[in-house]
C-alpha positions in Angstrom: 1.1 -2.8 -28.5 0.4 0.1 -26.2 3.1 2.0 -24.5 4.1 -0.3 -21.6 7.4 1.3 -20.6 5.7 2.4 -17.4 3.1 0.5 -15.4 -0.5 1.8 -15.3 -0.1 2.4 -11.6 3.0 4.6 -12.1 1.4 6.5 -15.0 -1.6 7.3 -12.9 0.5 8.3 -10.0 2.8 10.5 -12.1 -0.3 12.3 -13.5 -1.8 12.8 -10.2 1.4 14.1 -8.7 1.6 16.7 -11.5 -1.9 17.8 -10.7 -1.5 17.8 -6.9 -1.0 21.6 -6.3 -4.3 22.3 -8.1 -6.1 19.5 -6.3 -4.9 20.7 -2.9 -6.1 24.2 -3.6 -9.6 22.8 -4.3 -9.9 21.3 -0.8 -11.1 17.9 0.3 -13.1 15.6 -1.9 -14.2 12.8 0.5 -15.9 12.1 3.8 -12.5 12.6 5.5 -12.7 16.3 4.9 -11.6 17.4 8.4 -8.5 15.2 8.3 -7.6 16.5 4.9 -8.1 20.1 5.8 -5.8 19.7 8.9 -3.3 18.0 6.7 -3.3 20.9 4.2 -2.8 23.3 7.1 0.1 21.2 8.3 1.7 21.2 4.9 1.4 25.0 4.7 2.9 25.4 8.1 5.8 23.1 7.5 6.5 24.7 4.0 8.0 21.4 2.8 6.8 21.5 -0.8 9.7 19.3 -1.9 8.2 16.4 0.1 5.3 16.1 -2.3 6.6 16.0 -5.9 8.6 12.8 -5.1 5.8 11.3 -3.1 7.9 11.0 0.2 6.3 12.3 3.3 8.1 13.8 6.3 6.9 13.5 9.8 6.4 16.4 12.2 8.7 16.9 15.2 6.0 15.6 17.5 5.6 12.5 15.4 9.4 11.9 15.2 9.6 11.4 18.9 7.1 8.5 18.7 8.4 7.0 15.5 9.7 3.8 17.1 6.4 3.3 19.0 3.7 4.0 16.4 4.3 5.2 12.9 3.5 4.3 9.3 5.1 5.8 6.2 5.1 5.0 2.5 8.5 5.3 0.9 9.0 5.4 -2.8 11.3 2.8 -4.4 12.7 2.9 -7.9 11.6 -0.6 -8.8 8.2 -1.1 -7.2 5.3 1.0 -6.0 5.4 1.7 -2.3 3.8 -0.6 0.2 2.5 0.2 3.7 4.7 -0.5 6.6 4.0 -0.8 10.3 6.5 -0.5 13.0 9.1 -3.2 13.6 7.3 -4.6 16.6 3.9 -4.7 14.9 5.3 -6.4 11.8 7.1 -8.9 14.0 3.9 -9.8 15.9 2.0 -10.4 12.6 4.9 -12.4 11.2 5.1 -14.5 14.4 1.5 -15.4 14.1 2.0 -16.8 10.6 5.1 -18.8 11.8 3.1 -20.2 14.7 0.4 -21.3 12.4 2.6 -23.0 9.8 5.7 -24.2 11.6 4.1 -27.4 12.8 3.0 -28.5 9.4 5.6 -27.0 7.1 9.4 -27.7 7.0 11.5 -25.6 4.7 14.1 -27.1 2.4 17.6 -25.6 2.7 20.4 -24.8 0.3 24.0 -23.8 0.7 25.9 -21.1 -1.3 27.8 -23.8 -3.2 24.5 -25.2 -4.4 24.2 -22.1 -6.6 26.0 -20.9 -9.7 26.0 -17.7 -11.6 23.3 -17.5 -14.3 25.5 -16.7 -17.3 28.9 -18.3 -16.7 28.0 -21.1 -14.4 30.6 -20.3 -11.7 30.0 -21.6 -8.3 28.7 -18.9 -6.0 30.9 -18.1 -3.0 29.3 -14.7 -2.2 26.0 -13.1 -3.2 27.9 -10.1 -4.6 28.8 -12.2 -7.6 25.1 -12.5 -8.6 23.2 -10.0 -10.8 20.4 -8.0 -9.2 17.2 -8.1 -11.1 14.8 -6.4 -8.7 14.5 -4.4 -5.5 11.6 -3.7 -3.2 10.8 -2.3 0.2 12.0 -5.5 2.0 15.1 -6.5 0.0 16.5 -7.2 -3.4 16.2 -10.2 -5.9 19.3 -11.8 -7.5 19.5 -14.1 -10.5 21.3 -17.5 -10.1 21.1 -21.1 -11.2 20.8 -24.3 -9.2 24.3 -25.7 -9.8 23.4 -29.4 -10.2 20.3 -29.0 -12.4 20.9 -25.7 -14.1 17.4 -24.4 -13.1 17.3 -20.6 -13.0 16.6 -19.3 -9.5 15.5 -15.9 -8.0 17.2 -15.4 -4.7 15.6 -12.9 -2.4 18.1 -11.2 0.0 16.3 -9.3 2.8 17.4 -5.8 3.7 17.1 -3.7 6.9 17.4 -0.1 7.9 20.8 1.1 9.1 19.3 4.1 10.9 19.6 2.9 14.5 19.4 5.0 17.6 21.1 2.3 19.7 22.6 -1.2 19.5 19.4 -2.5 21.0 17.4 -1.1 18.1 19.8 -2.8 15.7 19.4 -6.1 17.3 15.6 -5.8 17.2 15.7 -4.8 13.6 17.8 -7.8 12.6 15.5 -10.1 14.6 12.4 -8.7 13.0 14.0 -9.0 9.5 14.9 -12.6 10.1 11.4 -13.3 11.5 9.8 -11.8 8.4 12.1 -13.9 6.1 11.2 -17.1 8.0 7.5 -16.3 7.6 7.9 -15.7 3.9 9.9 -18.9 3.4 7.3 -21.0 5.2 4.6 -19.6 2.9 6.8 -20.2 -0.1 7.2 -23.8 0.9 3.5 -24.2 1.6 2.5 -23.0 -1.8 5.4 -24.5 -3.7 3.4 -27.1 -5.5 0.8 -24.7 -6.8 0.9 -23.4 -10.5 -0.1 -19.9 -9.2 3.0 -19.4 -7.1 6.8 -20.0 -7.6 8.4 -23.3 -6.9 10.4 -23.0 -3.7 13.9 -24.4 -3.7 15.0 -23.6 -0.2 16.5 -21.1 2.3 20.0 -19.9 2.5 21.2 -19.1 6.0 24.0 -16.6 5.8 24.2 -15.7 9.5 22.4 -12.4 9.8 20.6 -13.0 6.6 18.0 -15.6 5.7 17.6 -15.7 1.9 15.0 -17.5 -0.1 15.5 -19.2 -3.4 12.6 -19.8 -5.8 12.4 -20.8 -9.4 12.8 -17.9 -11.7 9.5 -16.8 -13.4 10.1 -15.7 -16.9 12.2 -16.7 -19.9 14.5 -19.4 -18.5 17.1 -19.0 -21.3 17.6 -15.2 -21.2 16.6 -14.4 -17.6 14.0 -11.9 -18.8 11.1 -11.4 -16.5 7.6 -10.3 -17.5 5.7 -8.4 -14.8 2.1 -7.9 -15.5 2.6 -4.2 -16.1 5.1 -5.0 -18.9 3.6 -8.0 -20.7 4.5 -9.7 -24.0 1.9 -9.6 -26.8 -1.1 -11.5 -25.6 -4.4 -12.6 -27.0 -7.7 -11.6 -25.4 -8.3 -15.2 -24.2 -4.8 -15.2 -22.6 -5.6 -12.0 -20.8 -8.7 -13.5 -19.4 -6.8 -16.7 -18.3 -4.3 -14.5 -16.5 -7.1 -12.8 -14.6 -8.4 -16.3 -13.8 -5.0 -17.4 -12.5 -4.9 -14.4 -10.1 -8.3 -15.2 -8.7 -7.6 -18.9 -8.3 -4.2 -18.2 -6.7 -5.8 -15.9 -4.1 -8.5 -18.4 -3.4 -5.8 -21.0 -2.7 -4.0 -18.4 -0.5 -7.1 -17.7 1.5 -8.0 -21.4 1.8 -4.8 -21.7 3.8 -6.0 -19.0 6.2 -3.6 -16.3 4.9 -4.0 -12.8 3.5 -1.6 -11.4 0.9 -2.0 -7.7 1.8 0.3 -6.5 -1.0 -1.3 -7.6 -4.2 -0.5 -5.4 -7.2 0.5 -5.7 -10.8 4.2 -5.5 -9.8 3.7 -8.7 -7.8 2.2 -10.7 -10.6 4.7 -12.2 -13.1 4.0 -13.9 -16.4 5.5 -17.2 -17.6 4.8 -19.1 -20.8 3.8 -22.7 -20.2 2.8 -24.5 -23.4 0.9 -22.1 -25.7 -0.1 -19.4 -23.2 1.3 -17.2 -20.4 0.3 -18.0 -16.9 0.1 -15.6 -13.9 2.3 -16.3 -10.9 1.8 -14.3 -7.7 4.9 -13.4 -5.7 6.1 -11.4 -2.6 4.6 -12.6 0.7 6.5 -10.2 2.9 3.3 -8.4 4.0 1.2 -11.6 4.4 -0.7 -12.2 7.6 -3.2 -14.8 9.0 -6.9 -14.1 8.8 -7.1 -14.5 12.6 -4.4 -12.0 13.2 -4.6 -9.6 10.2 -2.1 -6.8 9.6 -3.1 -3.2 10.4 -1.8 0.2 9.4 -1.6 2.2 12.6 -0.6 5.8 13.1 -1.2 6.7 9.5 -0.2 10.4 9.0 -2.7 12.9 7.8 -0.5 13.8 4.9 -0.6 10.2 3.8 -4.3 10.0 4.1 -4.6 13.2 2.0 -2.3 11.8 -0.6 -4.2 8.6 -0.7 -7.6 10.3 -1.2 -6.1 12.3 -4.1 -4.6 9.1 -5.6 -1.0 9.9 -5.0 0.0 6.8 -2.9 -0.7 3.1 -2.5 -3.9 3.1 -4.5 -3.9 -0.7 -4.6 -4.7 -0.8 -0.8 -8.4 -0.8 0.3 -9.6 2.6 1.6 -10.8 1.2 5.0 -7.2 0.0 5.7 -5.6 3.4 5.0 -8.2 5.9 6.0 -10.0 4.1 8.8 -7.0 2.0 10.0 -9.1 -1.2 9.9 -7.3 -4.5 9.7 -6.8 -6.2 6.4 -9.2 -8.8 5.3 -10.4 -11.0 2.4 -12.3 -8.0 1.2 -9.2 -5.8 1.1 -7.4 -8.5 -1.0 -10.4 -8.4 -3.3 -10.0 -4.6 -3.6 -6.4 -5.2 -4.7 -7.6 -7.7 -7.3 -10.0 -5.1 -8.6 -7.2 -2.6 -8.9 -5.2 -5.1 -10.9 -8.1 -5.8 -13.2 -8.6 -2.0 -13.7 -4.9 -1.7 -14.6 -5.3 -4.6 -17.0 -8.0 -2.6 -18.8 -5.4 0.2 -19.4 -2.5 -2.2 -20.2 -4.4 -4.1 -22.8 -6.7 -1.3 -24.1 -5.0 -1.7 -27.5 -6.8 -5.0 -28.0 -10.1 -3.0 -28.3 -12.0 -5.9 -26.9 -15.4 -5.8 -25.0 -14.0 -8.7 -22.9 -11.2 -6.4 -21.6 -13.8 -3.7 -20.9 -15.9 -6.2 -19.0 -12.8 -7.2 -17.0 -12.3 -3.5 -16.1 -16.0 -3.4 -15.0 -15.4 -6.4 -12.7 -12.5 -4.5 -11.3 -14.6 -1.5 -10.5 -17.1 -3.7 -8.6 -14.2 -5.2 -6.6 -13.1 -1.7 -5.6 -16.4 -0.7 -4.0 -15.7 1.7 -1.0 -17.9 -0.5 1.3 -16.1 -3.9 1.9 -19.5 -5.5 2.2 -20.4 -4.5 -1.4 -17.4 -6.2 -2.9 -18.0 -9.6 -4.6 -16.6 -12.8 -3.3 -13.8 -14.6 -5.1 -16.3 -17.3 -6.1 -18.5 -14.6 -7.7 -15.5 -13.1 -9.5 -14.5 -16.6 -10.7 -18.1 -17.1 -12.1 -17.9 -13.8 -14.0 -14.5 -14.7 -15.5 -15.9 -18.1 -16.6 -18.6 -16.3 -18.5 -15.9 -14.2 -20.3 -14.2 -17.4 -21.4 -17.4 -18.8 -23.1 -17.6 -18.1 -26.8 -20.3 -15.7 -28.0 -23.6 -17.1 -29.4 -22.6 -16.1 -32.9 -19.2 -17.9 -32.6 -21.0 -21.0 -31.3 -23.4 -20.9 -34.3 -20.4 -20.6 -36.7 -18.7 -23.5 -35.0 -21.8 -25.6 -35.3 -22.2 -24.9 -39.0 -18.5 -25.6 -39.6 -18.8 -28.9 -37.8 -21.9 -29.9 -39.9 -20.1 -28.9 -43.1 -17.1 -30.9 -42.2 -19.2 -34.0 -41.5 -21.0 -33.6 -44.9 -17.8 -33.5 -46.8 -16.8 -36.8 -45.2 
């Protein structure tokens, strides 16, 4: 197996971070040259070199005065690659549109704390502090538990919010927005619960200020070990192709419901063995929006745009979303699928298979700069179906083997 201790996205980012001073000295490398030059001048004026090696960007004083109104930043997290964030009010508006669309047709199941038990010892849960944390992202942390009556392993997502408030009113707004986002995500989880490409939803846990979600744990049910796509078990070439197919089929189903994922990356694709092969399961709907009211990154700083062009931040997001501040779309989700396929080419390069190289080529087509030039999900599905067909030589060998078997009878 290849070295999978670090995801392909993180390796690429670390390398580009190391090369950033040299690249900045070379000047702009895209059509957004003026913006990048201004950003370079801003960086020199601020003399905040420490902001770049870690990938965290600091706003100017002028921008700080408008942070609550219009701001977007990408903050690094230890357990997942950074995701774009709009302001509280903009996120809440997008979340409310999803709730409005789904609440008339979807009713979430509910759980209570005493419906849960600890994963290892089986003790009844009286507080979430007794559960083991298995993951953390920009919108909360994930805890491992069991459903007490059935013993089914569950992943409990506990939302988090910023404690940097300027006033009590801001705190109230933040708590409301966090609960709205959790409600939206729970409705989507319930909607997709019966699909093999998404986790089974077990219910919400209303803990006052917190609305948690409990879904079936994806991974080894006995040990509680998860397998994100960037750290997979040993897989065959055919299984790699089936995982790519699962991702495409899952996103087709997501789009068929009128929803956009907006945060698709290999950290948000988990693998679970069902029968003889591993299946891909798409998770994390915190950034999801409707197609009719898509999410949008507004007020993107020039530093962030410069970092994006040089590959330092959020390279799974479509360029028109970051650089031109266009709303997300089906095409931007396709771009994210392309990035995943490209990463799969690096993750499974030790297989030395032309099929994996072809999958990488499909990923490159999905990452076309012009959204109109990206293939549709149906086209991608057709290309993957061709990869699953045995080669002509293998078909001939199978034909001869079948004939020989019949003769021996």
